[in-house]
C-alpha positions in Angstrom: -16.5 -17.0 -14.5 -19.3 -15.7 -12.4 -22.2 -17.8 -11.2 -25.6 -16.2 -11.7 -28.4 -17.3 -9.3 -31.2 -15.0 -10.4 -32.7 -13.3 -13.4 -32.1 -9.9 -11.8 -28.4 -10.7 -11.2 -28.1 -12.0 -14.7 -29.4 -8.6 -16.1 -26.8 -6.8 -13.9 -24.1 -9.1 -15.2 -25.1 -8.4 -18.8 -24.9 -4.7 -18.1 -21.5 -5.1 -16.6 -20.3 -7.0 -19.8 -21.7 -4.2 -21.9 -19.9 -1.5 -19.8 -16.7 -3.5 -20.4 -17.1 -3.4 -24.1 -17.9 0.3 -23.9 -14.4 0.7 -22.4 -12.9 -1.7 -25.0 -12.3 -4.3 -22.3 -12.8 -8.0 -22.6 -13.3 -9.5 -19.1 -11.7 -12.9 -18.7 -12.7 -13.3 -15.1 -15.2 -11.8 -12.7 -15.9 -12.3 -9.0 -18.2 -10.7 -6.4 -16.8 -9.8 -3.0 -19.5 -8.3 -0.9 -20.9 -5.2 -2.7 -18.0 -5.1 -5.2 -17.6 -6.8 -8.5 -14.0 -7.4 -9.7 -13.7 -7.8 -13.5 -10.3 -8.6 -15.0 -9.1 -8.0 -18.5 -5.9 -10.1 -18.7 -4.9 -8.8 -22.1 -4.9 -5.1 -21.1 -3.9 -5.9 -17.5 -6.9 -3.9 -16.1 -9.0 -4.6 -13.1 -12.3 -2.9 -13.1 -14.2 -2.6 -9.8 -17.9 -1.8 -9.9 -20.9 -1.9 -7.5 -23.0 -5.0 -7.4 -26.2 -3.0 -7.2 -25.2 -0.7 -10.1 -22.8 -2.5 -12.3 -22.5 0.5 -14.6 -21.1 2.6 -11.7 -17.4 2.2 -12.1 -15.8 2.6 -8.7 -12.2 2.0 -9.7 -10.1 1.2 -12.7 -6.7 -0.3 -11.8 -3.8 -0.7 -14.3 -2.0 -3.7 -12.9 1.2 -2.5 -14.4 1.2 0.3 -11.9 0.8 -1.9 -8.9 3.8 -2.5 -6.7 2.2 -5.3 -4.7 -1.1 -6.8 -3.7 -1.7 -8.3 -0.3 -4.5 -9.6 1.8 -4.7 -7.7 5.0 -6.6 -8.9 8.1 -7.7 -6.8 11.0 -8.5 -8.5 14.3 -10.3 -7.1 17.3 -8.4 -6.9 20.6 -7.6 -10.3 22.1 -7.4 -10.5 25.8 -5.0 -12.8 27.6 -6.3 -16.3 27.7 -9.1 -15.8 25.0 -7.2 -17.8 22.4 -7.3 -20.8 24.6 -11.1 -20.9 24.3 -11.3 -20.0 20.6 -9.6 -19.8 17.3 -7.8 -16.7 15.9 -10.5 -16.5 13.1 -13.1 -15.8 15.9 -11.4 -12.5 16.4 -11.2 -11.4 12.7 -13.1 -8.2 12.1 -12.2 -7.4 8.5 -10.2 -8.8 5.6 -9.4 -6.8 2.5 -7.2 -6.6 -0.6 -4.5 -3.9 -0.2 -3.1 -2.5 -3.5 0.2 -0.6 -3.2 1.1 1.5 -6.2 4.5 2.0 -7.7 4.1 5.8 -7.9 3.7 6.0 -4.1 0.1 7.2 -4.3 -2.3 6.2 -1.6 -3.0 2.5 -1.1 -6.4 1.1 -2.1 -8.3 -1.2 0.2 -11.1 -3.4 -1.1 -13.2 -5.2 1.4 -13.4 -9.0 1.2 -14.9 -9.8 4.6 -16.5 -7.6 7.3 -17.8 -9.3 10.4 -20.9 -7.1 10.8 -21.9 -7.8 7.1 -20.8 -11.4 6.3 -21.5 -14.6 8.0 -18.5 -15.9 9.9 -19.0 -19.3 8.2 -18.3 -17.6 4.9 -14.8 -16.4 6.0 -12.8 -19.5 4.9 -14.4 -19.6 1.4 -13.9 -15.8 0.9 -10.3 -16.1 2.0 -9.6 -18.9 -0.5 -11.2 -16.9 -3.3 -9.2 -13.9 -2.3 -5.9 -15.8 -2.3 -6.7 -17.1 -5.8 -7.3 -13.5 -7.0 -4.2 -12.2 -5.2 -2.0 -14.8 -7.0 -3.7 -14.2 -10.3 -3.3 -10.4 -10.1 0.3 -10.7 -8.9 1.2 -13.1 -11.7 -0.3 -10.7 -14.3 1.6 -7.8 -12.8 4.9 -9.7 -13.3 4.2 -10.6 -16.9 
């Protein structure tokens, strides 16, 4: 379920639901990560990825049956000797994203979850928890 905080967002959400019905999809779960909206149809095992600003703009349509594995990849900036003594590893995190590897060997897909220059570092833990829930959910659906 997606939480809607404004009338404008509500209208975009309704457009997204309509676009799903146009594709004969029934979204059972949706989540916003940065500028991306992930919409899941559990029955058809489809993940639709659209733009937050334009929910009718379909960015990617993923058939979960064609996924080999889903991981959360973290990229850290260079850590110099002794820097970890003064800080935590999370202080060096630059980006975090979903990585989808496909069974047919096609190019991996990377979806941003956290980018230091865009997101507040205080949001990192919450974003990571939400991402892990989605990773587990999508992996479980893939195995069914």
